[in-house]
KOLLUM-638276 format. One record per residue (C-alpha): residue in three letters; x, y, z. Coordinates in steps of 0.2 Angstrom, whole numbers, padded with zeros to 4 digits. Each point is the difference from the previous one (the first is absolute). Example, Ala and Ser with C-alpha at 12.3 -4.5 7.8 and 13.67 -1.06 7.14 Angstrom:
2
SITE res     x     y     z
SITE Ala  0062 -0022  0039
SITE Ser  0006  0017 -0003
***
This chain:
668
SITE res     x     y     z
SITE Met  0296  0546  0490
SITE Ser  0008  0017 -0008
SITE Glu  0004  0001 -0020
SITE Ser  0017 -0005  0003
SITE Gly -0004 -0018  0008
SITE Val  0005  0005  0017
SITE Phe -0010 -0004  0014
SITE Ala -0006  0010  0011
SITE Phe -0006 -0004  0017
SITE Glu -0008  0010  0016
SITE Leu  0005  0001  0016
SITE Gly -0011 -0004  0013
SITE Asp  0003  0018  0013
SITE Glu -0017  0001  0010
SITE Leu  0006  0015  0007
SITE Ala  0004  0007 -0019
SITE Thr -0016 -0007 -0007
SITE Arg -0013  0011  0014
SITE Cys  0009  0014 -0005
SITE Gly -0006 -0001 -0018
SITE Asn  0020 -0004 -0005
SITE Thr  0006 -0017 -0010
SITE Leu  0018 -0009  0001
SITE Thr  0007 -0007 -0014
SITE Gly  0013 -0009 -0006
SITE Val  0009 -0004 -0018
SITE Phe  0017 -0013 -0001
SITE Val  0010  0012 -0010
SITE Pro  0018 -0008 -0006
SITE Gly  0015 -0002  0013
SITE Ser -0012 -0011  0014
SITE Arg -0009  0015  0003
SITE Ile -0018  0005  0002
SITE Ala -0004  0016 -0002
SITE Leu -0014  0007  0016
SITE Ser -0014  0016 -0008
SITE Ala -0014  0004  0010
SITE Tyr -0015  0006 -0010
SITE Arg -0013  0010  0006
SITE His -0013  0011 -0010
SITE Val  0005  0017 -0002
SITE Thr -0005  0014 -0009
SITE His  0001  0019 -0001
SITE Ser -0013  0005  0015
SITE Ser  0006 -0014  0012
SITE Arg  0007  0007  0014
SITE Asp  0016 -0006  0008
SITE Ala -0005 -0002  0018
SITE Pro  0003 -0013  0015
SITE Thr -0012 -0014  0000
SITE Glu -0015 -0001  0015
SITE Thr  0013 -0017  0007
SITE Ala  0016  0010 -0003
SITE Gly  0012 -0005  0016
SITE Gln -0012 -0014  0008
SITE Asp  0007 -0014 -0009
SITE Pro  0017 -0007 -0003
SITE Val  0006  0003 -0017
SITE Leu  0005 -0017 -0008
SITE Ile  0017  0002 -0012
SITE Tyr  0004 -0012 -0011
SITE Met  0017 -0007 -0001
SITE Thr  0006 -0012 -0016
SITE Gln  0015 -0010  0002
SITE Glu  0008 -0012 -0014
SITE Ser  0002 -0017  0005
SITE Thr  0013 -0010 -0011
SITE Leu  0005 -0017  0000
SITE Phe  0020  0007  0004
SITE Asp -0010  0004  0019
SITE Glu  0003 -0018  0001
SITE Pro  0018 -0004  0008
SITE Val  0002 -0014 -0012
SITE Leu  0000  0007 -0012
SITE Arg  0011  0014  0002
SITE Ser  0015 -0011 -0005
SITE Val -0006  0001 -0017
SITE Leu  0001  0019 -0002
SITE Ala  0019  0002  0008
SITE Glu  0007 -0017 -0011
SITE Ala -0009  0011 -0015
SITE Asn  0008  0016  0005
SITE Ala  0016 -0009  0001
SITE Thr  0000 -0008 -0020
SITE Phe -0007  0016 -0007
SITE Ala  0014  0010  0007
SITE Thr  0013 -0013 -0007
SITE Leu -0013  0002 -0018
SITE Gln  0006  0020  0002
SITE Gln  0018 -0002  0003
SITE Leu -0004 -0013 -0018
SITE Gly -0006  0013 -0006
SITE Ser -0003 -0003 -0019
SITE Arg  0017 -0008 -0006
SITE Ala -0003 -0018  0009
SITE Thr  0000 -0016 -0014
SITE Arg -0018 -0008 -0001
SITE Ala  0004 -0014  0011
SITE Glu  0003  0015  0014
SITE Tyr -0017  0006 -0004
SITE Val -0009 -0017  0002
SITE Asn  0012 -0004  0018
SITE Ile -0007  0015  0007
SITE Ser -0019 -0006 -0009
SITE Arg  0005 -0015  0012
SITE Ala  0004  0009  0015
SITE Tyr -0014  0008  0001
SITE Arg -0012 -0017 -0004
SITE Ser  0009 -0007  0014
SITE Ile -0004  0012  0013
SITE Val -0019 -0002 -0004
SITE Arg  0003 -0018 -0001
SITE Ser  0008  0000  0019
SITE Cys -0015  0012  0005
SITE Leu -0012 -0013 -0004
SITE Glu  0006 -0014  0007
SITE Lys  0003  0010  0018
SITE Leu -0018  0006 -0003
SITE Glu -0007 -0018 -0002
SITE Gln  0010 -0005  0015
SITE Ala -0007  0015  0012
SITE Lys -0017 -0004 -0008
SITE Lys  0000 -0018  0008
SITE Ser  0005  0010  0019
SITE Pro -0010 -0004  0014
SITE Glu -0003  0019  0003
SITE Val -0005  0003 -0018
SITE Gln -0011 -0013 -0001
SITE Thr -0009  0006  0014
SITE Asp  0002  0019 -0007
SITE Glu -0012  0002 -0014
SITE Ala  0004  0017 -0002
SITE Arg  0019 -0003 -0002
SITE Leu -0004 -0018 -0010
SITE Gln -0014  0010 -0013
SITE Arg  0018  0013 -0003
SITE Leu  0013 -0016 -0002
SITE Ser -0011 -0008 -0013
SITE Asp -0004  0016 -0010
SITE Ala  0019  0003  0000
SITE Ile  0005 -0018 -0006
SITE Val -0015  0004 -0014
SITE Val  0011  0015 -0005
SITE Phe  0018 -0005  0000
SITE Tyr -0005 -0016 -0008
SITE Ala -0007  0008 -0015
SITE Ala  0014  0012  0001
SITE Glu  0011 -0013 -0002
SITE Cys -0009 -0009 -0012
SITE Leu -0002  0014 -0013
SITE Trp  0019  0007  0006
SITE His  0005 -0019 -0005
SITE Leu -0009 -0001 -0018
SITE Phe  0007  0020 -0003
SITE Glu  0018 -0006  0001
SITE Ile -0002 -0016 -0012
SITE Leu -0008  0014 -0013
SITE Tyr  0011  0016  0001
SITE Ile  0014 -0003  0009
SITE Gln  0009 -0017 -0002
SITE Ser -0006  0004 -0020
SITE Asn  0000 -0018 -0003
SITE Gln -0001 -0008 -0019
SITE Leu -0013 -0014  0006
SITE Val -0011  0004  0017
SITE Val -0009 -0017  0003
SITE Pro  0012 -0009  0011
SITE Gln  0003  0014  0010
SITE Leu -0020  0003  0000
SITE Leu -0002 -0017  0004
SITE Asp  0012  0004  0018
SITE Trp -0011  0014  0004
SITE Ala -0018 -0010 -0001
SITE Arg  0007 -0013  0011
SITE Phe  0006  0015  0014
SITE His -0016  0007 -0001
SITE Ser -0011 -0019 -0002
SITE Pro  0009 -0009  0014
SITE Gln -0014 -0011  0005
SITE Ala  0002 -0013 -0014
SITE Glu  0018  0000  0006
SITE Asp -0004 -0003  0018
SITE Arg -0011 -0015 -0003
SITE Ala  0010 -0008 -0011
SITE Thr  0014  0000  0015
SITE Asp -0010 -0008  0009
SITE Leu -0008 -0014 -0011
SITE Leu  0021 -0005 -0006
SITE Leu  0001 -0004  0019
SITE Met -0014 -0009  0001
SITE Gly  0008 -0013 -0011
SITE Glu -0013 -0011 -0012
SITE Glu -0014  0002  0011
SITE Ala  0001  0021 -0009
SITE Ser -0009 -0008 -0013
SITE Glu -0016 -0007  0010
SITE Ser -0002  0020  0006
SITE Asp -0016  0009 -0004
SITE Asp  0010  0014 -0009
SITE Tyr  0016 -0010 -0007
SITE Trp -0008  0003 -0019
SITE Ser -0006  0018  0004
SITE Ile  0016  0002  0006
SITE Val  0010 -0007 -0013
SITE Arg -0012  0011 -0011
SITE Ser  0005  0016  0007
SITE Leu  0018 -0004  0000
SITE Ile  0001 -0003 -0019
SITE Met -0011  0015 -0001
SITE Leu  0014  0011  0010
SITE Gly  0014 -0009 -0014
SITE Glu  0007 -0011  0016
SITE Ile  0005 -0013 -0011
SITE Asp  0013 -0010  0012
SITE Ile -0012  0001  0014
SITE Thr -0014 -0007 -0010
SITE Arg  0013 -0017 -0004
SITE Ala  0004 -0003  0015
SITE Leu -0017  0001  0006
SITE Leu -0004 -0014 -0015
SITE Ser  0016 -0009  0004
SITE Gln -0009 -0004  0015
SITE Asn -0017 -0004 -0004
SITE Arg -0004 -0018  0004
SITE Lys -0002 -0003 -0020
SITE Ala  0016  0009 -0004
SITE Gly  0004 -0019 -0008
SITE Gln -0012  0000 -0014
SITE Thr  0003  0006 -0015
SITE Ser -0013  0016 -0001
SITE Phe  0011  0007  0015
SITE Lys  0017 -0007 -0009
SITE Ala -0006  0011 -0015
SITE Ala -0005  0013  0011
SITE Glu  0018  0003  0008
SITE Gln  0008 -0001 -0016
SITE Ile -0012  0012 -0010
SITE Leu  0005  0012  0016
SITE Lys  0018 -0005  0000
SITE Ser  0003  0001 -0018
SITE Met -0008  0019 -0001
SITE Pro  0013  0014 -0007
SITE Val  0004  0013  0010
SITE Tyr  0009  0015 -0007
SITE Gln  0018  0005  0007
SITE Glu  0007  0015 -0005
SITE Gly  0010  0003 -0013
SITE Tyr -0009 -0014 -0007
SITE Ala -0006  0001 -0021
SITE Leu -0016  0005  0001
SITE Gln -0003 -0008 -0017
SITE Lys  0009 -0015  0007
SITE Phe -0013  0002  0016
SITE His -0016  0000 -0010
SITE Ser  0006 -0014 -0009
SITE Gln -0002 -0009  0015
SITE Trp -0014  0007  0009
SITE Glu -0011 -0002 -0016
SITE Phe  0006 -0022 -0001
SITE Trp -0005 -0001  0019
SITE His -0016  0009 -0003
SITE Val -0006 -0012 -0013
SITE Asp  0007 -0014  0007
SITE Thr -0010  0002  0017
SITE Glu -0017  0004 -0008
SITE Arg  0002 -0015 -0012
SITE Lys  0005 -0009  0018
SITE Ile -0017  0005  0005
SITE Gln -0008  0000 -0015
SITE Ser  0004 -0021 -0001
SITE Gly -0010 -0002  0017
SITE Leu  0016 -0005  0006
SITE Phe -0005  0007  0017
SITE Ala -0019 -0004 -0001
SITE Thr  0000 -0011  0017
SITE Glu  0006  0014  0009
SITE Pro -0012  0013 -0003
SITE Glu  0008  0014  0015
SITE Leu  0019 -0005 -0009
SITE Glu -0009  0003 -0017
SITE Gln -0007  0017  0003
SITE Leu  0017  0005  0010
SITE Leu  0009 -0004 -0018
SITE Gln -0013  0010 -0011
SITE Leu  0002  0015  0012
SITE Val  0018 -0005 -0005
SITE Ala -0002  0000 -0017
SITE Gly -0013  0018  0001
SITE Asp -0016 -0007 -0001
SITE Asn -0013  0017  0001
SITE Glu -0011 -0009  0007
SITE Gln  0009 -0006  0014
SITE Trp  0008  0014  0003
SITE Asp -0017  0009  0001
SITE Asp -0003 -0012  0014
SITE Gly  0014  0004  0009
SITE Ile -0003  0021 -0003
SITE Lys -0019 -0003  0011
SITE Glu  0012 -0006  0013
SITE Ser  0012  0015  0002
SITE Gln -0001  0015  0011
SITE Asp  0010  0012 -0011
SITE Phe  0001  0002 -0020
SITE Phe  0018 -0001  0001
SITE Glu  0002 -0016  0011
SITE Tyr  0002 -0013 -0013
SITE Leu  0006  0012 -0015
SITE Pro  0017 -0004  0001
SITE Gly -0003 -0019  0000
SITE Tyr -0009  0001 -0014
SITE Leu  0010  0011 -0010
SITE Leu  0013 -0012  0004
SITE Phe -0009 -0016 -0008
SITE Thr -0006  0010 -0015
SITE Lys  0011  0014 -0004
SITE Pro  0017 -0003  0010
SITE Thr  0009  0014 -0008
SITE Cys -0012  0014  0002
SITE Lys  0010  0017  0000
SITE Pro -0003  0015  0010
SITE Phe -0011  0008 -0015
SITE Glu -0010 -0015 -0003
SITE Leu -0005 -0003  0017
SITE Lys -0010  0013  0001
SITE Ile -0014 -0006 -0016
SITE Ala  0002 -0017  0010
SITE Ala -0003  0007  0019
SITE Ala -0016  0009 -0009
SITE Asn -0008 -0014 -0009
SITE Trp  0005 -0009  0016
SITE Leu -0011  0012  0011
SITE Asn -0012  0003 -0013
SITE Arg -0005 -0021  0001
SITE Trp  0003  0002  0021
SITE Cys -0014  0013  0001
SITE Leu -0011 -0010 -0012
SITE Leu  0000 -0015  0011
SITE Arg  0001  0007  0015
SITE Pro -0014  0012 -0002
SITE Glu -0005  0003  0018
SITE Lys  0021  0003  0005
SITE Lys  0001  0018  0001
SITE Gln  0015  0007 -0007
SITE Cys  0012  0006  0016
SITE Ala  0013  0014  0000
SITE Met  0015 -0014  0001
SITE Asn -0007 -0008 -0014
SITE Arg -0004  0017 -0012
SITE Met  0017  0006  0005
SITE Val  0008 -0017 -0005
SITE Ser -0009  0001 -0016
SITE Gln  0009  0021 -0003
SITE Leu  0016 -0008  0005
SITE Met -0002 -0013 -0014
SITE Asp -0008  0012 -0013
SITE His  0014  0011  0003
SITE Asp -0014  0015  0007
SITE Leu  0014  0006  0012
SITE Lys -0008  0017  0000
SITE Ile -0019 -0007  0009
SITE Phe  0010 -0010  0009
SITE Ile  0010  0012  0010
SITE Tyr -0014  0007  0001
SITE Asp -0008 -0013  0009
SITE Ala  0016 -0004  0013
SITE Gln -0003  0016  0007
SITE Lys -0017 -0006  0007
SITE Leu  0009 -0014  0011
SITE Asn -0004  0002  0019
SITE Asp  0022  0000 -0001
SITE Thr -0002  0019  0002
SITE His  0010  0003 -0016
SITE Trp  0016 -0015  0004
SITE Phe -0002 -0012 -0015
SITE Ser -0002  0016 -0013
SITE Thr  0010  0011  0007
SITE His  0016 -0016  0002
SITE Leu -0006 -0005 -0019
SITE Ile  0001  0016 -0008
SITE Asp  0016  0005  0005
SITE Leu  0005 -0016 -0006
SITE Ile -0006  0001 -0014
SITE His  0004  0021 -0003
SITE His  0022 -0007  0002
SITE Cys  0000 -0018 -0009
SITE Gly -0008  0014 -0014
SITE Gln -0005 -0019 -0010
SITE Leu -0018  0010 -0001
SITE Lys  0006  0016 -0007
SITE Ser -0009  0000 -0017
SITE Tyr -0017 -0005  0009
SITE Phe -0002  0013  0009
SITE Asp  0007  0012 -0015
SITE Gln -0013 -0006 -0013
SITE Asn -0012  0001  0016
SITE Asn  0004  0020  0005
SITE Ile  0004 -0006  0016
SITE Asp  0014  0010  0009
SITE Leu  0008 -0017  0010
SITE Pro  0012  0012  0012
SITE Ala -0015  0012  0002
SITE Leu -0010 -0014  0007
SITE Arg  0016 -0009  0010
SITE His  0002  0017  0008
SITE Ser -0019  0004  0003
SITE Met -0003 -0020  0007
SITE Ile  0019  0002  0012
SITE Tyr -0007  0016  0006
SITE Glu -0017 -0007  0007
SITE Tyr  0006 -0015  0006
SITE Gly  0016  0010  0008
SITE Ser -0012  0013  0009
SITE Tyr -0013 -0014  0004
SITE Leu  0015 -0008  0010
SITE Met  0006  0017  0009
SITE Thr -0016  0001  0004
SITE Ser  0000 -0017  0012
SITE His  0008  0000  0016
SITE Asn  0010 -0016  0001
SITE Met  0008  0003 -0021
SITE Trp  0003  0017 -0001
SITE Gln  0019 -0006 -0002
SITE Leu -0007 -0010 -0014
SITE Gly -0007  0015 -0009
SITE Ile  0013  0011 -0002
SITE Asp  0010 -0011 -0013
SITE Tyr -0013  0001 -0012
SITE Leu -0002  0020  0003
SITE Asp  0017  0001 -0003
SITE Cys -0004 -0007 -0016
SITE Cys -0011  0014 -0007
SITE Lys  0012  0016  0001
SITE Gln -0008  0015  0004
SITE Glu -0017 -0006  0003
SITE Gly  0007 -0014  0011
SITE Gln  0011  0011  0010
SITE Ala -0014  0012  0003
SITE Ala -0011 -0013  0005
SITE Ile  0013 -0006  0013
SITE Glu  0003  0017  0006
SITE Leu -0020  0000  0005
SITE Leu -0003 -0014  0006
SITE Leu  0018 -0004  0011
SITE Pro -0005  0013  0011
SITE Arg -0020 -0010  0004
SITE Ile  0009 -0017  0004
SITE Thr -0005 -0002  0019
SITE Leu  0016  0000  0011
SITE Arg -0002 -0013  0012
SITE Ser  0020  0001  0008
SITE Glu  0015  0011 -0003
SITE Arg  0009 -0014 -0011
SITE Gln -0014 -0001 -0013
SITE Ala -0001  0020 -0001
SITE Thr  0022  0001 -0002
SITE Lys -0003 -0015 -0015
SITE Leu -0012  0013 -0007
SITE Ile  0011  0016  0002
SITE Asn  0015 -0009 -0009
SITE Leu -0012 -0005 -0013
SITE Ala -0005  0018 -0004
SITE Arg  0019  0007  0003
SITE Gln  0003 -0014 -0013
SITE Arg -0011  0010 -0012
SITE Gly  0004  0017  0005
SITE Leu -0019  0001  0010
SITE Thr  0005  0013  0011
SITE Ser -0018  0007  0004
SITE Val -0004 -0019  0005
SITE Glu  0014 -0003  0011
SITE Arg -0003  0017  0011
SITE Glu -0019 -0006 -0001
SITE Ile  0003 -0018  0008
SITE Cys  0011  0009  0011
SITE Lys -0010  0014  0006
SITE Val -0015 -0015  0004
SITE Leu  0012 -0010  0010
SITE Ser  0005  0018  0009
SITE Lys -0019  0002  0006
SITE Arg -0004 -0018  0002
SITE Ser  0018 -0001  0012
SITE Tyr -0008  0017  0009
SITE Asn -0017 -0007  0002
SITE Asn  0007 -0016  0008
SITE Glu  0012  0013  0011
SITE Arg  0017 -0006 -0006
SITE Tyr  0006  0018 -0002
SITE Gly  0016 -0003 -0006
SITE Asn -0003 -0013 -0014
SITE Ala -0014  0013 -0003
SITE Leu  0013  0016 -0001
SITE Glu  0012 -0012 -0012
SITE Trp -0012 -0005 -0014
SITE Ala -0007  0021  0001
SITE Ile  0018  0002 -0003
SITE Arg  0003 -0013 -0015
SITE Ser -0019  0007 -0007
SITE Lys  0010  0016 -0002
SITE Asp -0019  0008  0006
SITE Val  0005  0016  0008
SITE Leu -0018  0001  0006
SITE Leu  0000 -0018  0008
SITE Val  0018  0001  0008
SITE Thr -0005  0019  0007
SITE Ala -0015 -0009  0010
SITE Val  0011 -0014  0003
SITE Ala  0012  0012  0007
SITE Asp -0013  0012  0009
SITE Phe -0007 -0018  0012
SITE Ile  0017 -0001  0004
SITE Leu  0003  0017  0005
SITE Lys -0018  0001  0010
SITE His  0004 -0016  0009
SITE Tyr  0015  0007  0007
SITE Ser -0007  0014  0004
SITE Lys -0015 -0005  0011
SITE Thr  0011 -0017  0006
SITE Gly  0017  0004  0003
SITE Cys  0003 -0016 -0011
SITE Met  0008  0002 -0017
SITE Leu -0008 -0016 -0012
SITE Cys  0012 -0009 -0011
SITE Pro  0016  0007  0004
SITE Asp  0010 -0013 -0009
SITE Thr -0009  0005 -0016
SITE Ile  0005  0017  0002
SITE Ala  0015 -0001  0005
SITE Asn  0002 -0011 -0019
SITE Val -0007  0015 -0010
SITE Gly  0016  0007 -0004
SITE Gly  0000  0011 -0016
SITE Arg -0020 -0008 -0005
SITE Met -0005  0013  0013
SITE Phe -0001  0014 -0015
SITE Ala -0017 -0011 -0006
SITE Ser -0010  0013  0014
SITE Pro  0006  0017  0007
SITE Arg -0009 -0008  0015
SITE Leu  0008 -0015 -0001
SITE Val  0017  0011  0001
SITE Phe -0007  0008  0016
SITE Leu -0002 -0017  0007
SITE Ser  0016 -0007 -0004
SITE Lys  0009  0015  0009
SITE Tyr -0011  0003  0011
SITE Phe  0003 -0021  0006
SITE Glu  0021  0006 -0004
SITE Phe -0002  0012  0013
SITE Tyr -0011 -0012  0013
SITE Glu  0014 -0012 -0002
SITE Phe  0014  0014  0004
SITE Tyr -0008  0003  0016
SITE Arg -0003 -0018  0004
SITE Asn  0017 -0001  0000
SITE Arg  0005  0015  0009
SITE Asp  0009  0011 -0016
SITE Phe -0010  0015  0006
SITE Leu  0011  0010 -0012
SITE Ser -0003 -0008 -0016
SITE Ala -0018 -0003  0008
SITE Ser -0001  0021  0001
SITE Glu  0007  0003 -0016
SITE Leu -0013 -0010 -0009
SITE Leu -0016  0006  0010
SITE Val  0005  0017 -0006
SITE Asn  0001 -0005 -0016
SITE Leu -0016 -0008 -0001
SITE Leu -0009  0016  0009
SITE Glu  0009  0010 -0014
SITE Ser -0004 -0014 -0015
SITE Lys -0018  0008 -0002
SITE Ile -0005 -0021 -0001
SITE Thr -0008  0000  0015
SITE Pro -0018 -0006  0000
SITE Asp -0012  0012  0011
SITE Tyr -0005 -0013  0011
SITE Phe  0019 -0005  0007
SITE Trp  0003  0018  0003
SITE Pro -0002 -0001  0018
SITE Ser  0009 -0018  0001
SITE Leu  0018  0006 -0009
SITE Leu -0002  0018  0011
SITE Ile -0001 -0012  0016
SITE Asp  0011 -0011 -0006
SITE Ser  0014  0017  0003
SITE Met -0007  0002  0018
SITE Pro  0014 -0013  0008
SITE Leu  0014  0008 -0014
SITE Leu -0003  0019  0009
SITE Glu -0001 -0004  0017
SITE Ser  0016 -0010 -0002
SITE Lys  0011  0007  0014
SITE Asp  0014  0001 -0016
SITE Pro -0006  0007 -0011
SITE Lys -0003 -0010 -0017
SITE Ile -0009  0012 -0011
SITE Phe  0008  0016 -0003
SITE Ala -0008  0019  0002
SITE Lys -0004  0003 -0017
SITE Glu -0007 -0019 -0002
SITE Thr -0012  0005  0016
SITE Val -0004  0015 -0008
SITE Ala -0008 -0010 -0016
SITE Ile -0008 -0012  0012
SITE Leu -0007  0013  0009
SITE His -0006  0009 -0016
SITE His -0009 -0019 -0007
SITE Ile -0009  0001  0018
SITE Glu -0008  0017 -0003
SITE Thr  0000  0001 -0022
SITE Asp -0005 -0020  0001
SITE Leu -0009 -0007  0014
SITE Val -0009  0014  0007
SITE Pro -0012  0005 -0017
SITE Ile -0004 -0020 -0004
SITE Ile -0007 -0001  0020
SITE Glu -0008  0016 -0004
SITE Arg -0008 -0007 -0016
SITE Asn -0006 -0015  0008
SITE Val -0007  0007  0014
SITE Ser -0009  0014 -0009
SITE Lys -0006 -0012 -0010
SITE Tyr -0006 -0013  0011
SITE Gly  0000  0007  0015
SITE Lys  0012  0000  0015
SITE His -0006 -0016  0009
SITE His -0002 -0011 -0015
SITE Ser  0012 -0014  0006
SITE Glu  0001 -0009 -0018
SITE Thr  0006  0015 -0008
SITE Val  0013  0009  0012
SITE Phe  0016 -0005 -0003
SITE Lys  0007 -0015  0012
SITE Asp  0017 -0009  0004
SITE Tyr  0000 -0014  0012
SITE Arg  0012  0008  0013
SITE Val -0013  0016  0002
SITE Glu -0016  0003  0003
SITE Asn -0002  0014 -0008
SITE Val  0009  0008 -0012
SITE Asp -0005  0017  0006
SITE Glu  0007 -0005  0017
SITE Ile  0016 -0003 -0009
SITE Leu  0003  0016 -0009
SITE Asn  0005  0011  0014
SITE Leu  0013 -0016  0007
SITE Leu  0007  0003 -0019
SITE Arg  0003  0018  0002
SITE Leu  0009 -0001  0015
SITE Ala  0010 -0015 -0004
SITE Cys  0008  0012 -0016
SITE Ala  0001  0014  0013
SITE Arg  0011 -0012  0010
SITE Asn  0010 -0007 -0012
SITE Leu  0003  0018 -0010
SITE Ala  0006  0007  0014
SITE Arg  0013 -0013  0005
SITE Ala  0005 -0004 -0021
SITE Leu  0003  0022  0001
SITE Ile  0010  0001  0012
SITE Ile  0009 -0016 -0004
SITE Glu  0005  0006 -0015
SITE Asn  0005  0017  0002
SITE Thr  0012 -0004  0016
SITE Met  0017  0002 -0005
SITE Pro  0009 -0018  0002
SITE Val  0014  0004  0017
SITE Val  0017 -0002 -0008
***
């Protein structure tokens, strides 16, 4: 173990060990593992291959983080929390306390709903037979139960900011310790027979320690001895117990409660319940007898389980600042009575909340195995409600910076998860420049599963002015379409990417394919390029050549001839396409009714000699006369060399006809 307290571990790679290396790993923040190789090297060591180099396959360690949200049942938590997060951003820092409480309850409602779904999924036959998935669901239940419990307590103490906290703490304890109440429901359905059950009195004791007065009275009224004096007296004590109502004068309530408490102790000491020892112990709990409460503490699983009930019977008007002392004393008492019970993270964090040690609480909250879901949303709520600003200022904690950092990390995590990237964008949008930069880096890395998804990504990038991201996605789609032989799609996405090299490459492929086969690929796409042709000179040539191609097919030879001559003069014709372009001129040159005038015919002959012939000569000198792969070819001829003489002859004939017609005076 290193000095920093972080464990280092070895990876047993047989190949590396045999070669004298050691591969070690260390866990670092951000759910990552740092891998490093160690080999003792000195100044005289030679950097040379080992004796076994190239003989064995190399083992590469791929580290992949697995999270709770890999489980489909849990993904709804992220989506619903994202909607609540967005609502809170709209409210900002000007909302009322009631609105912030509603936001907090919305988050807790999401977690409770998730817990119900997890419990149902856990009982399904397919999960029961899958041990790995069953363990994942069990771990998720533990994590989200802790999150809901801690959030609920935080809401009571810091968001609601009630003057008295005992009534809210009772509700909190009842929800997170439902076993006694569930069993009490079964006993109530049994009627008088419930009192004969072995666990009757233990359940009644648990209910009292949880502060469940009404359910306790209901169970006692069903007891077969309910008509006896002792039971009637117990019923009267519980029924007459003062309960503080909001707006009631505290001094008056204290007087009533003190009178009731003294009267209860007097009745117990008088031996009124001596004939019913279980009932007497029950009322001793109500009277706050320390010995009976110590016995109850020994039966509790968590230190906070019976704390609210104890406060109900000993200090019902406990205020938040008094809770700190009461909780500390109760925790010490619990530790003394349960020395064998180690304090778990849950108990520790509850204690931190009650002790107002929020700095340590937030630190521990980030250790929950929920990819910072709990801590991120809680910090965001704290930041907006503003009620703890003075605490963070006193402890030199920059709350806005802390919130920014956590939202940034959480949003980045979602962006790198293939099913949750849309949610991550909403969080990164709150991080201003850093978030914008993260979106710009992470959006292009999202695996594109369909063009519909790609269009959504492009729209998101466009909304944020991320033109580089938009172009990068278009380039990926163009290359993918090209590999799938969807050339029209490839050309369309290439044009949208505005990448000159990519557009040129796709246009080159279409032109080369035409020169070899005579088949024009994706004619509909080329016909609709329009003004976008200027994305690349090669695309301009392709568009204009396709226009010539269409004129020729429709037998509009004059327009075709004019466009062909313009293409020859444009200086954008690729070298490989000169044979095809000049061969296209042959039918027009051989026409009995000249379609190309003398001047243009001379220009064609000039291009044959100054453009086509030098290209052929260069290739012959470089690759040889009979190199089949490099000598220019067209689907209409075997060899370009053979067509040269025919082209020259066609030009001569057309020139002769054109000169005669152009220089002959019309008959008047």
